[in-house]
Structures are given as C-alpha cells and as structure tokens.
N, CA, C, O and the ligand as a Tripos MOL2 file, in Angstrom:
@<TRIPOS>MOLECULE
protein
  301   299    76     0     0
PROTEIN
NO_CHARGES

@<TRIPOS>ATOM
      1 N           0.8200   -1.2640    0.1280 N.3       1 MET1
      2 CA         -0.0950    0.0500   -0.0180 C.3       1 MET1
      3 C           0.8360    1.2300   -0.1050 C.2       1 MET1
      4 O           0.4410    2.2880   -0.5950 O.2       1 MET1
      5 N           2.1900    1.0660    0.4040 N.am      2 ALA2
      6 CA          2.9560    2.2350    0.3310 C.3       2 ALA2
      7 C           3.3520    2.9560   -0.9950 C.2       2 ALA2
      8 O           3.9830    2.3820   -1.8830 O.2       2 ALA2
      9 N           2.9340    4.2690   -1.0670 N.am      3 ARG3
     10 CA          3.1440    4.8420   -2.2180 C.3       3 ARG3
     11 C           3.9390    6.2320   -1.8560 C.2       3 ARG3
     12 O           3.9160    6.6750   -0.7080 O.2       3 ARG3
     13 N           4.6820    6.9240   -2.9800 N.am      4 LYS4
     14 CA          5.1780    8.2230   -2.7150 C.3       4 LYS4
     15 C           4.1730    9.1630   -2.5040 C.2       4 LYS4
     16 O           3.0050    9.0190   -2.8630 O.2       4 LYS4
     17 N           4.6770   10.2170   -1.8650 N.am      5 ARG5
     18 CA          3.5800   11.4170   -1.6320 C.3       5 ARG5
     19 C           3.6860   12.5560   -2.6750 C.2       5 ARG5
     20 O           4.7810   12.9040   -3.1160 O.2       5 ARG5
     21 N           2.5980   13.0890   -3.0320 N.am      6 HIS6
     22 CA          2.8070   14.0360   -3.8140 C.3       6 HIS6
     23 C           3.3060   15.1540   -3.0810 C.2       6 HIS6
     24 O           2.9420   15.4290   -1.9380 O.2       6 HIS6
     25 N           4.3300   15.9410   -3.8980 N.am      7 PRO7
     26 CA          4.8360   17.1480   -3.1670 C.3       7 PRO7
     27 C           4.0140   18.2670   -2.9070 C.2       7 PRO7
     28 O           4.4500   19.1160   -2.1300 O.2       7 PRO7
     29 N           2.8720   18.4220   -3.4350 N.am      8 ASN8
     30 CA          1.9010   19.6860   -3.0710 C.3       8 ASN8
     31 C           0.8750   18.8090   -1.9400 C.2       8 ASN8
     32 O           0.2650   17.7420   -1.9950 O.2       8 ASN8
     33 N           1.0190   19.6830   -1.0990 N.am      9 LYS9
     34 CA         -0.2810   19.3310    0.0050 C.3       9 LYS9
     35 C          -1.5720   19.2900   -0.1850 C.2       9 LYS9
     36 O          -2.2740   18.4690    0.4040 O.2       9 LYS9
     37 N          -2.0440   20.1590   -1.0210 N.am     10 GLU10
     38 CA         -3.5140   19.9390   -1.5760 C.3      10 GLU10
     39 C          -3.8010   19.0250   -2.3210 C.2      10 GLU10
     40 O          -4.8980   18.4760   -2.2180 O.2      10 GLU10
     41 N          -2.8180   18.6140   -3.3180 N.am     11 ILE11
     42 CA         -3.1060   17.4180   -4.1610 C.3      11 ILE11
     43 C          -2.8990   16.2040   -3.2020 C.2      11 ILE11
     44 O          -3.6700   15.2450   -3.2250 O.2      11 ILE11
     45 N          -1.9370   16.2720   -2.4440 N.am     12 GLU12
     46 CA         -1.8120   14.8790   -1.7590 C.3      12 GLU12
     47 C          -3.0140   14.7160   -0.7990 C.2      12 GLU12
     48 O          -3.4170   13.5790   -0.5550 O.2      12 GLU12
     49 N          -3.5330   15.6640   -0.3120 N.am     13 ALA13
     50 CA         -4.9200   15.5480    0.3450 C.3      13 ALA13
     51 C          -6.0570   15.1000   -0.5530 C.2      13 ALA13
     52 O          -7.0130   14.5120   -0.0480 O.2      13 ALA13
     53 N          -6.0120   15.3320   -1.8000 N.am     14 ALA14
     54 CA         -7.1550   15.1170   -2.6380 C.3      14 ALA14
     55 C          -6.7080   13.5020   -3.0030 C.2      14 ALA14
     56 O          -7.6590   12.7270   -3.1050 O.2      14 ALA14
     57 N          -5.7420   13.1010   -3.1480 N.am     15 ILE15
     58 CA         -5.4130   11.6050   -3.4760 C.3      15 ILE15
     59 C          -5.7860   10.8600   -2.3610 C.2      15 ILE15
     60 O          -6.5020    9.8750   -2.5370 O.2      15 ILE15
     61 N          -5.3120   11.2560   -0.9170 N.am     16 THR16
     62 CA         -5.8060   10.6830    0.2310 C.3      16 THR16
     63 C          -7.3440   10.3050    0.2360 C.2      16 THR16
     64 O          -7.8450    9.2700    0.6740 O.2      16 THR16
     65 N          -8.0720   11.5520   -0.4440 N.am     17 TYR17
     66 CA         -9.5370   11.5480   -0.1800 C.3      17 TYR17
     67 C          -9.9250   10.4160   -1.2880 C.2      17 TYR17
     68 O         -10.7690    9.5500   -1.0590 O.2      17 TYR17
     69 N          -9.3230   10.5060   -2.3210 N.am     18 ALA18
     70 CA         -9.6730    9.3660   -3.2530 C.3      18 ALA18
     71 C          -9.3550    7.9430   -2.7700 C.2      18 ALA18
     72 O         -10.1160    6.9890   -2.9340 O.2      18 ALA18
     73 N          -8.1780    7.8900   -2.1660 N.am     19 GLU19
     74 CA         -8.0240    6.4930   -1.6950 C.3      19 GLU19
     75 C          -9.1410    6.1140   -0.5650 C.2      19 GLU19
     76 O          -9.6630    5.0000   -0.6090 O.2      19 GLU19
     77 N          -9.4290    6.8680    0.2470 N.am     20 THR20
     78 CA        -10.5700    6.6620    0.9940 C.3      20 THR20
     79 C         -11.9810    6.1290    0.5420 C.2      20 THR20
     80 O         -12.7380    5.4820    1.2670 O.2      20 THR20
     81 N         -12.2580    6.5460   -0.9440 N.am     21 ALA21
     82 CA        -13.1940    6.2020   -1.4980 C.3      21 ALA21
     83 C         -12.8560    4.8890   -2.6430 C.2      21 ALA21
     84 O         -13.4120    4.6590   -3.7170 O.2      21 ALA21
     85 N         -11.8040    4.1970   -2.0050 N.am     22 GLU22
     86 CA        -11.3090    2.9970   -2.7920 C.3      22 GLU22
     87 C         -10.6840    3.2220   -4.1350 C.2      22 GLU22
     88 O         -10.7020    2.3090   -4.9610 O.2      22 GLU22
     89 N         -10.1350    4.3740   -4.4070 N.am     23 TRP23
     90 CA         -9.4480    4.4440   -5.7230 C.3      23 TRP23
     91 C          -8.0900    4.0800   -5.4380 C.2      23 TRP23
     92 O          -7.6390    4.1440   -4.2940 O.2      23 TRP23
     93 N          -7.2900    3.6270   -6.6180 N.am     24 ARG24
     94 CA         -6.0030    3.2070   -6.4500 C.3      24 ARG24
     95 C          -5.2100    4.2630   -7.2020 C.2      24 ARG24
     96 O          -5.5850    4.9340   -8.1630 O.2      24 ARG24
     97 N          -4.0470    4.2770   -6.5790 N.am     25 THR25
     98 CA         -2.9520    5.2430   -7.1690 C.3      25 THR25
     99 C          -1.8870    4.5570   -7.9850 C.2      25 THR25
    100 O          -1.2550    3.6580   -7.4290 O.2      25 THR25
    101 N          -1.6120    4.8660   -9.2240 N.am     26 ILE26
    102 CA         -0.3780    4.2440   -9.8190 C.3      26 ILE26
    103 C           0.6380    5.3320  -10.2660 C.2      26 ILE26
    104 O           0.4540    6.2540  -11.0600 O.2      26 ILE26
    105 N           1.7140    5.0140   -9.5880 N.am     27 SER27
    106 CA          2.8510    6.1100   -9.8930 C.3      27 SER27
    107 C           3.1910    6.0970  -11.2480 C.2      27 SER27
    108 O           3.1550    5.0380  -11.8750 O.2      27 SER27
    109 N           3.5980    7.4120  -11.9030 N.am     28 ALA28
    110 CA          3.8960    7.3900  -13.3500 C.3      28 ALA28
    111 C           5.5340    7.0290  -13.4750 C.2      28 ALA28
    112 O           6.0050    6.7830  -14.5860 O.2      28 ALA28
    113 N           6.2760    7.0130  -12.4100 N.am     29 GLY29
    114 CA          7.6230    6.8220  -12.3860 C.3      29 GLY29
    115 C           8.3230    8.2610  -12.8920 C.2      29 GLY29
    116 O           8.0310    9.3200  -12.3370 O.2      29 GLY29
    117 N           9.2190    8.1920  -13.9350 N.am     30 LYS30
    118 CA         10.0410    9.0770  -14.1040 C.3      30 LYS30
    119 C           9.4530   10.4320  -15.0520 C.2      30 LYS30
    120 O          10.0970   11.4470  -15.3200 O.2      30 LYS30
    121 N           8.3270   10.1770  -15.3780 N.am     31 SER31
    122 CA          7.5500   11.2070  -16.2940 C.3      31 SER31
    123 C           7.6320   12.6400  -15.6330 C.2      31 SER31
    124 O           7.4090   12.6750  -14.4220 O.2      31 SER31
    125 N           7.9120   13.7750  -16.2490 N.am     32 ALA32
    126 CA          8.2230   15.1600  -15.7120 C.3      32 ALA32
    127 C           6.7360   15.6270  -15.4630 C.2      32 ALA32
    128 O           6.4080   16.0150  -14.3410 O.2      32 ALA32
    129 N           6.0050   15.5970  -16.3140 N.am     33 HIS33
    130 CA          4.7650   16.1040  -16.0790 C.3      33 HIS33
    131 C           3.5400   15.2860  -15.1390 C.2      33 HIS33
    132 O           2.7590   15.8790  -14.3940 O.2      33 HIS33
    133 N           3.5610   14.1050  -15.3110 N.am     34 CYS34
    134 CA          2.4300   13.2700  -14.8110 C.3      34 CYS34
    135 C           2.9390   12.4550  -13.6120 C.2      34 CYS34
    136 O           3.6640   11.4660  -13.7200 O.2      34 CYS34
    137 N           2.4530   13.0080  -12.3770 N.am     35 TRP35
    138 CA          2.8830   12.2200  -11.2010 C.3      35 TRP35
    139 C           2.5510   10.9140  -11.0790 C.2      35 TRP35
    140 O           3.2970   10.0570  -10.6040 O.2      35 TRP35
    141 N           1.0740   10.6680  -11.6340 N.am     36 GLY36
    142 CA          0.7650    9.3660  -11.5710 C.3      36 GLY36
    143 C          -0.6740    9.2320  -12.0740 C.2      36 GLY36
    144 O          -1.0670   10.0610  -12.8950 O.2      36 GLY36
    145 N          -1.5420    8.2030  -11.6300 N.am     37 LYS37
    146 CA         -3.0960    8.0640  -12.2390 C.3      37 LYS37
    147 C          -3.6790    7.5000  -11.1200 C.2      37 LYS37
    148 O          -2.9870    6.7640  -10.4160 O.2      37 LYS37
    149 N          -4.9460    7.7390  -10.8050 N.am     38 LEU38
    150 CA         -5.7410    7.2930   -9.9480 C.3      38 LEU38
    151 C          -6.7980    6.5130  -10.9510 C.2      38 LEU38
    152 O          -7.1940    6.9000  -12.0510 O.2      38 LEU38
    153 N          -7.1230    5.3460  -10.2720 N.am     39 TYR39
    154 CA         -8.3690    4.6110  -10.9030 C.3      39 TYR39
    155 C          -9.2270    4.2140   -9.9610 C.2      39 TYR39
    156 O          -8.8100    3.8070   -8.8770 O.2      39 TYR39
    157 N         -10.7980    4.2950  -10.3100 N.am     40 CYS40
    158 CA        -11.5710    3.9850   -9.4950 C.3      40 CYS40
    159 C         -11.7890    2.5590   -9.0640 C.2      40 CYS40
    160 O         -10.9550    1.7900   -9.5410 O.2      40 CYS40
    161 N         -12.7700    1.9630   -8.2210 N.am     41 LYS41
    162 CA        -12.7010    0.6780   -7.8880 C.3      41 LYS41
    163 C         -13.2160   -0.2390   -8.9950 C.2      41 LYS41
    164 O         -13.1020   -1.4580   -8.8650 O.2      41 LYS41
    165 N         -13.8370    0.3550  -10.1970 N.am     42 GLU42
    166 CA        -14.4520   -0.4710  -11.1340 C.3      42 GLU42
    167 C         -13.1470   -0.6730  -12.0510 C.2      42 GLU42
    168 O         -12.5640    0.2640  -12.5970 O.2      42 GLU42
    169 N         -12.7610   -2.0430  -12.1470 N.am     43 ALA43
    170 CA        -11.5360   -2.5050  -12.6820 C.3      43 ALA43
    171 C         -11.7360   -2.6000  -14.3170 C.2      43 ALA43
    172 O         -10.8260   -2.8410  -15.1090 O.2      43 ALA43
    173 N         -12.8010   -2.4150  -14.5800 N.am     44 SER44
    174 CA        -12.8470   -2.7230  -16.2190 C.3      44 SER44
    175 C         -12.6280   -1.5450  -16.9390 C.2      44 SER44
    176 O         -12.3730   -0.4570  -16.4220 O.2      44 SER44
    177 N         -12.7470   -1.8040  -18.3380 N.am     45 ARG45
    178 CA        -12.3020   -0.4970  -19.0420 C.3      45 ARG45
    179 C         -13.4380    0.7090  -18.9410 C.2      45 ARG45
    180 O         -13.2250    1.7610  -19.5430 O.2      45 ARG45
    181 N         -14.5970    0.5390  -18.1980 N.am     46 GLU46
    182 CA        -15.6170    1.4300  -18.1220 C.3      46 GLU46
    183 C         -15.0960    2.2090  -16.5800 C.2      46 GLU46
    184 O         -15.7010    3.1770  -16.1190 O.2      46 GLU46
    185 N         -14.1320    1.7150  -16.0530 N.am     47 GLY47
    186 CA        -13.8380    2.4320  -14.7220 C.3      47 GLY47
    187 C         -13.3190    3.7090  -15.1830 C.2      47 GLY47
    188 O         -12.9520    3.9250  -16.3380 O.2      47 GLY47
    189 N         -13.3010    4.6980  -14.0520 N.am     48 CYS48
    190 CA        -12.7730    6.1650  -14.2990 C.3      48 CYS48
    191 C         -11.1260    6.1200  -14.0670 C.2      48 CYS48
    192 O         -10.5730    5.4550  -13.1910 O.2      48 CYS48
    193 N         -10.5940    6.8030  -14.8490 N.am     49 LYS49
    194 CA         -9.3350    7.2440  -14.5290 C.3      49 LYS49
    195 C          -9.0370    8.5600  -14.5970 C.2      49 LYS49
    196 O          -9.8190    9.2460  -15.2540 O.2      49 LYS49
    197 N          -7.9170    9.2060  -13.9850 N.am     50 LEU50
    198 CA         -7.5240   10.5260  -13.7830 C.3      50 LEU50
    199 C          -5.9680   10.5000  -13.7630 C.2      50 LEU50
    200 O          -5.3090    9.6470  -13.1680 O.2      50 LEU50
    201 N          -5.4420   11.5730  -14.5090 N.am     51 SER51
    202 CA         -3.9910   11.8100  -14.4280 C.3      51 SER51
    203 C          -3.9140   12.9810  -13.2500 C.2      51 SER51
    204 O          -4.6470   13.9670  -13.1760 O.2      51 SER51
    205 N          -2.8660   12.6250  -12.3750 N.am     52 ILE52
    206 CA         -2.3430   13.5300  -11.5220 C.3      52 ILE52
    207 C          -1.1440   14.1250  -12.1230 C.2      52 ILE52
    208 O          -0.2140   13.4650  -12.5860 O.2      52 ILE52
    209 N          -1.2150   15.5270  -12.0880 N.am     53 TRP53
    210 CA         -0.0010   16.3040  -12.7180 C.3      53 TRP53
    211 C           0.9920   16.5790  -11.2860 C.2      53 TRP53
    212 O           0.6070   16.7600  -10.1310 O.2      53 TRP53
    213 N           2.4220   16.5350  -11.8400 N.am     54 SER54
    214 CA          3.4560   16.7460  -10.6110 C.3      54 SER54
    215 C           3.2470   18.1780  -10.3550 C.2      54 SER54
    216 O           3.0400   18.5130   -9.1880 O.2      54 SER54
    217 N           3.2730   19.1680  -11.3820 N.am     55 THR55
    218 CA          3.3970   20.5140  -11.0580 C.3      55 THR55
    219 C           2.2740   21.2670  -11.9960 C.2      55 THR55
    220 O           2.5580   21.9440  -12.9830 O.2      55 THR55
    221 N           1.0390   21.0400  -11.5380 N.am     56 PRO56
    222 CA         -0.3260   22.0830  -12.1600 C.3      56 PRO56
    223 C          -0.0700   23.3290  -11.7550 C.2      56 PRO56
    224 O           0.3980   23.6310  -10.6580 O.2      56 PRO56
    225 N          -0.4300   24.2160  -12.8010 N.am     57 ARG57
    226 CA         -0.5670   25.5540  -12.7680 C.3      57 ARG57
    227 C          -1.1550   26.0190  -11.5650 C.2      57 ARG57
    228 O          -0.6620   26.9450  -10.9220 O.2      57 ARG57
    229 N          -2.2590   25.3750  -11.2090 N.am     58 ASN58
    230 CA         -3.0790   25.8870  -10.2230 C.3      58 ASN58
    231 C          -3.3370   24.6520   -9.2590 C.2      58 ASN58
    232 O          -4.2940   23.9360   -9.5540 O.2      58 ASN58
    233 N          -2.7080   24.3800   -8.3190 N.am     59 ALA59
    234 CA         -2.6360   23.1750   -7.5090 C.3      59 ALA59
    235 C          -4.0700   23.2310   -6.7960 C.2      59 ALA59
    236 O          -4.5550   22.1030   -6.7110 O.2      59 ALA59
    237 N          -4.7660   24.1000   -6.3350 N.am     60 SER60
    238 CA         -6.0240   24.0230   -5.7660 C.3      60 SER60
    239 C          -7.0780   23.5920   -6.7240 C.2      60 SER60
    240 O          -7.9590   22.7880   -6.4190 O.2      60 SER60
    241 N          -6.9540   24.1830   -7.9590 N.am     61 ASP61
    242 CA         -7.9400   23.6730   -8.9130 C.3      61 ASP61
    243 C          -7.8490   22.0600   -9.2140 C.2      61 ASP61
    244 O          -8.7920   21.2800   -9.3500 O.2      61 ASP61
    245 N          -6.4510   21.7900   -9.2770 N.am     62 HIS62
    246 CA         -6.5130   20.4410   -9.7400 C.3      62 HIS62
    247 C          -6.6750   19.5250   -8.6010 C.2      62 HIS62
    248 O          -7.0380   18.3700   -8.8200 O.2      62 HIS62
    249 N          -6.4460   19.9230   -7.4340 N.am     63 ALA63
    250 CA         -7.1190   19.1560   -6.1500 C.3      63 ALA63
    251 C          -8.4440   19.1390   -6.1610 C.2      63 ALA63
    252 O          -8.9780   18.1150   -5.7340 O.2      63 ALA63
    253 N          -9.1790   20.0900   -6.5750 N.am     64 LYS64
    254 CA        -10.7230   20.1960   -6.5390 C.3      64 LYS64
    255 C         -11.1840   19.3380   -7.6480 C.2      64 LYS64
    256 O         -12.1230   18.5500   -7.5340 O.2      64 LYS64
    257 N         -10.6110   19.4860   -8.5440 N.am     65 GLN65
    258 CA        -10.9210   18.3960   -9.8810 C.3      65 GLN65
    259 C         -10.8240   16.9510   -9.5430 C.2      65 GLN65
    260 O         -11.6650   16.1220   -9.8900 O.2      65 GLN65
    261 N          -9.7770   16.6960   -8.8640 N.am     66 ILE66
    262 CA         -9.6740   15.2880   -8.3290 C.3      66 ILE66
    263 C         -10.9280   14.9680   -7.5030 C.2      66 ILE66
    264 O         -11.6580   14.0340   -7.8340 O.2      66 ILE66
    265 N         -11.1910   15.7550   -6.4000 N.am     67 ARG67
    266 CA        -12.1510   15.5010   -5.5470 C.3      67 ARG67
    267 C         -13.4970   15.3570   -6.2850 C.2      67 ARG67
    268 O         -14.2650   14.4630   -5.9270 O.2      67 ARG67
    269 N         -13.9200   16.4190   -7.5830 N.am     68 GLN68
    270 CA        -15.0890   16.1590   -8.1390 C.3      68 GLN68
    271 C         -15.0530   14.9840   -8.7920 C.2      68 GLN68
    272 O         -16.1530   14.4410   -8.8920 O.2      68 GLN68
    273 N         -13.9610   14.3080   -9.3590 N.am     69 ARG69
    274 CA        -14.1110   13.2040  -10.2750 C.3      69 ARG69
    275 C         -14.3820   12.1430   -9.2870 C.2      69 ARG69
    276 O         -15.0610   11.2060   -9.7060 O.2      69 ARG69
    277 N         -14.0260   12.1050   -8.1800 N.am     70 VAL70
    278 CA        -14.0850   11.1050   -7.2670 C.3      70 VAL70
    279 C         -15.7890   10.9070   -6.7310 C.2      70 VAL70
    280 O         -16.3900    9.8470   -6.5610 O.2      70 VAL70
    281 N         -16.2790   12.2850   -6.5490 N.am     71 LEU71
    282 CA        -17.6940   12.3560   -6.2070 C.3      71 LEU71
    283 C         -18.5610   11.9920   -7.5100 C.2      71 LEU71
    284 O         -19.6670   11.4770   -7.3450 O.2      71 LEU71
    285 N         -18.1350   12.2180   -8.6500 N.am     72 LYS72
    286 CA        -18.9950   11.8710   -9.6650 C.3      72 LYS72
    287 C         -18.8730   10.5660  -10.2370 C.2      72 LYS72
    288 O         -19.6140   10.1640  -11.1340 O.2      72 LYS72
    289 N         -17.8050    9.8010   -9.6520 N.am     73 CYS73
    290 CA        -17.6040    8.3360  -10.0620 C.3      73 CYS73
    291 C         -19.0180    7.6200   -9.8530 C.2      73 CYS73
    292 O         -19.5580    7.6790   -8.7490 O.2      73 CYS73
    293 N         -19.5950    6.9660  -10.8870 N.am     74 PRO74
    294 CA        -20.8620    6.1840  -10.6250 C.3      74 PRO74
    295 C         -20.8340    4.7950   -9.9890 C.2      74 PRO74
    296 O         -21.8570    4.1690   -9.7120 O.2      74 PRO74
    297 N         -19.3540    4.2750   -9.7370 N.am     75 HIS75
    298 CA        -19.1550    2.9040   -9.4140 C.3      75 HIS75
    299 C         -19.3910    2.6050   -8.0660 C.2      75 HIS75
    300 O         -19.2540    1.4520   -7.6560 O.2      75 HIS75
    301 ZN        -15.7720    5.0760  -11.2690 Zn       76 ZN76
@<TRIPOS>BOND
     1     1     2 1
     2     2     3 1
     3     3     4 2
     4     3     5 am
     5     5     6 1
     6     6     7 1
     7     7     8 2
     8     7     9 am
     9     9    10 1
    10    10    11 1
    11    11    12 2
    12    11    13 am
    13    13    14 1
    14    14    15 1
    15    15    16 2
    16    15    17 am
    17    17    18 1
    18    18    19 1
    19    19    20 2
    20    19    21 am
    21    21    22 1
    22    22    23 1
    23    23    24 2
    24    23    25 am
    25    25    26 1
    26    26    27 1
    27    27    28 2
    28    27    29 am
    29    29    30 1
    30    30    31 1
    31    31    32 2
    32    31    33 am
    33    33    34 1
    34    34    35 1
    35    35    36 2
    36    35    37 am
    37    37    38 1
    38    38    39 1
    39    39    40 2
    40    39    41 am
    41    41    42 1
    42    42    43 1
    43    43    44 2
    44    43    45 am
    45    45    46 1
    46    46    47 1
    47    47    48 2
    48    47    49 am
    49    49    50 1
    50    50    51 1
    51    51    52 2
    52    51    53 am
    53    53    54 1
    54    54    55 1
    55    55    56 2
    56    55    57 am
    57    57    58 1
    58    58    59 1
    59    59    60 2
    60    59    61 am
    61    61    62 1
    62    62    63 1
    63    63    64 2
    64    63    65 am
    65    65    66 1
    66    66    67 1
    67    67    68 2
    68    67    69 am
    69    69    70 1
    70    70    71 1
    71    71    72 2
    72    71    73 am
    73    73    74 1
    74    74    75 1
    75    75    76 2
    76    75    77 am
    77    77    78 1
    78    78    79 1
    79    79    80 2
    80    79    81 am
    81    81    82 1
    82    82    83 1
    83    83    84 2
    84    83    85 am
    85    85    86 1
    86    86    87 1
    87    87    88 2
    88    87    89 am
    89    89    90 1
    90    90    91 1
    91    91    92 2
    92    91    93 am
    93    93    94 1
    94    94    95 1
    95    95    96 2
    96    95    97 am
    97    97    98 1
    98    98    99 1
    99    99   100 2
   100    99   101 am
   101   101   102 1
   102   102   103 1
   103   103   104 2
   104   103   105 am
   105   105   106 1
   106   106   107 1
   107   107   108 2
   108   107   109 am
   109   109   110 1
   110   110   111 1
   111   111   112 2
   112   111   113 am
   113   113   114 1
   114   114   115 1
   115   115   116 2
   116   115   117 am
   117   117   118 1
   118   118   119 1
   119   119   120 2
   120   119   121 am
   121   121   122 1
   122   122   123 1
   123   123   124 2
   124   123   125 am
   125   125   126 1
   126   126   127 1
   127   127   128 2
   128   127   129 am
   129   129   130 1
   130   130   131 1
   131   131   132 2
   132   131   133 am
   133   133   134 1
   134   134   135 1
   135   135   136 2
   136   135   137 am
   137   137   138 1
   138   138   139 1
   139   139   140 2
   140   139   141 am
   141   141   142 1
   142   142   143 1
   143   143   144 2
   144   143   145 am
   145   145   146 1
   146   146   147 1
   147   147   148 2
   148   147   149 am
   149   149   150 1
   150   150   151 1
   151   151   152 2
   152   151   153 am
   153   153   154 1
   154   154   155 1
   155   155   156 2
   156   155   157 am
   157   157   158 1
   158   158   159 1
   159   159   160 2
   160   159   161 am
   161   161   162 1
   162   162   163 1
   163   163   164 2
   164   163   165 am
   165   165   166 1
   166   166   167 1
   167   167   168 2
   168   167   169 am
   169   169   170 1
   170   170   171 1
   171   171   172 2
   172   171   173 am
   173   173   174 1
   174   174   175 1
   175   175   176 2
   176   175   177 am
   177   177   178 1
   178   178   179 1
   179   179   180 2
   180   179   181 am
   181   181   182 1
   182   182   183 1
   183   183   184 2
   184   183   185 am
   185   185   186 1
   186   186   187 1
   187   187   188 2
   188   187   189 am
   189   189   190 1
   190   190   191 1
   191   191   192 2
   192   191   193 am
   193   193   194 1
   194   194   195 1
   195   195   196 2
   196   195   197 am
   197   197   198 1
   198   198   199 1
   199   199   200 2
   200   199   201 am
   201   201   202 1
   202   202   203 1
   203   203   204 2
   204   203   205 am
   205   205   206 1
   206   206   207 1
   207   207   208 2
   208   207   209 am
   209   209   210 1
   210   210   211 1
   211   211   212 2
   212   211   213 am
   213   213   214 1
   214   214   215 1
   215   215   216 2
   216   215   217 am
   217   217   218 1
   218   218   219 1
   219   219   220 2
   220   219   221 am
   221   221   222 1
   222   222   223 1
   223   223   224 2
   224   223   225 am
   225   225   226 1
   226   226   227 1
   227   227   228 2
   228   227   229 am
   229   229   230 1
   230   230   231 1
   231   231   232 2
   232   231   233 am
   233   233   234 1
   234   234   235 1
   235   235   236 2
   236   235   237 am
   237   237   238 1
   238   238   239 1
   239   239   240 2
   240   239   241 am
   241   241   242 1
   242   242   243 1
   243   243   244 2
   244   243   245 am
   245   245   246 1
   246   246   247 1
   247   247   248 2
   248   247   249 am
   249   249   250 1
   250   250   251 1
   251   251   252 2
   252   251   253 am
   253   253   254 1
   254   254   255 1
   255   255   256 2
   256   255   257 am
   257   257   258 1
   258   258   259 1
   259   259   260 2
   260   259   261 am
   261   261   262 1
   262   262   263 1
   263   263   264 2
   264   263   265 am
   265   265   266 1
   266   266   267 1
   267   267   268 2
   268   267   269 am
   269   269   270 1
   270   270   271 1
   271   271   272 2
   272   271   273 am
   273   273   274 1
   274   274   275 1
   275   275   276 2
   276   275   277 am
   277   277   278 1
   278   278   279 1
   279   279   280 2
   280   279   281 am
   281   281   282 1
   282   282   283 1
   283   283   284 2
   284   283   285 am
   285   285   286 1
   286   286   287 1
   287   287   288 2
   288   287   289 am
   289   289   290 1
   290   290   291 1
   291   291   292 2
   292   291   293 am
   293   293   294 1
   294   294   295 1
   295   295   296 2
   296   295   297 am
   297   297   298 1
   298   298   299 1
   299   299   300 2
@<TRIPOS>SUBSTRUCTURE
     1 MET1         2 RESIDUE 1 A MET
     2 ALA2         6 RESIDUE 1 A ALA
     3 ARG3        10 RESIDUE 1 A ARG
     4 LYS4        14 RESIDUE 1 A LYS
     5 ARG5        18 RESIDUE 1 A ARG
     6 HIS6        22 RESIDUE 1 A HIS
     7 PRO7        26 RESIDUE 1 A PRO
     8 ASN8        30 RESIDUE 1 A ASN
     9 LYS9        34 RESIDUE 1 A LYS
    10 GLU10       38 RESIDUE 1 A GLU
    11 ILE11       42 RESIDUE 1 A ILE
    12 GLU12       46 RESIDUE 1 A GLU
    13 ALA13       50 RESIDUE 1 A ALA
    14 ALA14       54 RESIDUE 1 A ALA
    15 ILE15       58 RESIDUE 1 A ILE
    16 THR16       62 RESIDUE 1 A THR
    17 TYR17       66 RESIDUE 1 A TYR
    18 ALA18       70 RESIDUE 1 A ALA
    19 GLU19       74 RESIDUE 1 A GLU
    20 THR20       78 RESIDUE 1 A THR
    21 ALA21       82 RESIDUE 1 A ALA
    22 GLU22       86 RESIDUE 1 A GLU
    23 TRP23       90 RESIDUE 1 A TRP
    24 ARG24       94 RESIDUE 1 A ARG
    25 THR25       98 RESIDUE 1 A THR
    26 ILE26      102 RESIDUE 1 A ILE
    27 SER27      106 RESIDUE 1 A SER
    28 ALA28      110 RESIDUE 1 A ALA
    29 GLY29      114 RESIDUE 1 A GLY
    30 LYS30      118 RESIDUE 1 A LYS
    31 SER31      122 RESIDUE 1 A SER
    32 ALA32      126 RESIDUE 1 A ALA
    33 HIS33      130 RESIDUE 1 A HIS
    34 CYS34      134 RESIDUE 1 A CYS
    35 TRP35      138 RESIDUE 1 A TRP
    36 GLY36      142 RESIDUE 1 A GLY
    37 LYS37      146 RESIDUE 1 A LYS
    38 LEU38      150 RESIDUE 1 A LEU
    39 TYR39      154 RESIDUE 1 A TYR
    40 CYS40      158 RESIDUE 1 A CYS
    41 LYS41      162 RESIDUE 1 A LYS
    42 GLU42      166 RESIDUE 1 A GLU
    43 ALA43      170 RESIDUE 1 A ALA
    44 SER44      174 RESIDUE 1 A SER
    45 ARG45      178 RESIDUE 1 A ARG
    46 GLU46      182 RESIDUE 1 A GLU
    47 GLY47      186 RESIDUE 1 A GLY
    48 CYS48      190 RESIDUE 1 A CYS
    49 LYS49      194 RESIDUE 1 A LYS
    50 LEU50      198 RESIDUE 1 A LEU
    51 SER51      202 RESIDUE 1 A SER
    52 ILE52      206 RESIDUE 1 A ILE
    53 TRP53      210 RESIDUE 1 A TRP
    54 SER54      214 RESIDUE 1 A SER
    55 THR55      218 RESIDUE 1 A THR
    56 PRO56      222 RESIDUE 1 A PRO
    57 ARG57      226 RESIDUE 1 A ARG
    58 ASN58      230 RESIDUE 1 A ASN
    59 ALA59      234 RESIDUE 1 A ALA
    60 SER60      238 RESIDUE 1 A SER
    61 ASP61      242 RESIDUE 1 A ASP
    62 HIS62      246 RESIDUE 1 A HIS
    63 ALA63      250 RESIDUE 1 A ALA
    64 LYS64      254 RESIDUE 1 A LYS
    65 GLN65      258 RESIDUE 1 A GLN
    66 ILE66      262 RESIDUE 1 A ILE
    67 ARG67      266 RESIDUE 1 A ARG
    68 GLN68      270 RESIDUE 1 A GLN
    69 ARG69      274 RESIDUE 1 A ARG
    70 VAL70      278 RESIDUE 1 A VAL
    71 LEU71      282 RESIDUE 1 A LEU
    72 LYS72      286 RESIDUE 1 A LYS
    73 CYS73      290 RESIDUE 1 A CYS
    74 PRO74      294 RESIDUE 1 A PRO
    75 HIS75      298 RESIDUE 1 A HIS
    76 ZN76       301 GROUP 0 **** ****
C-alpha cells in the first residue's frame, strides 16, 4: 500500500481523499509532467481514470478536480 507522497499538500490531500473512496494510485515513474494516475474501484475499461500532474499551474484547482471526479464516479 505504500506509495510516494505528492509534493503538493493540497493534491496529496485530494489523493488521500480518493483513496478513502477505494481509488487506486499508480505512480507514473520518471515522467516529468504526470505524477501518476488514479483509478476507481471499477476495474474494467468502464472504470474512471484520472491523471495527476506533478506541477499543475493551479494546484488548488487540480485538487478540486480530483475530488469532483471522485464524487461523480458512478461505481
Ligand atoms: Zn468510477
């Protein structure tokens, strides 16, 4: 279950929020822009997925987006 933490506090909080809703975090490795991906608990190709940026221009907006996607997930 261990994963690296996101350097941005607000985004890290949004990721933690997604994880409490049973979303999974996949680290992107060495990519410069993409920190990783979030997948909802629906494992099929119908499942929601979401890119997490390393350094979004507006971290609060990105964190908000992540939370909204988690809320809207129909699974
Ligand atoms: Zn979903």
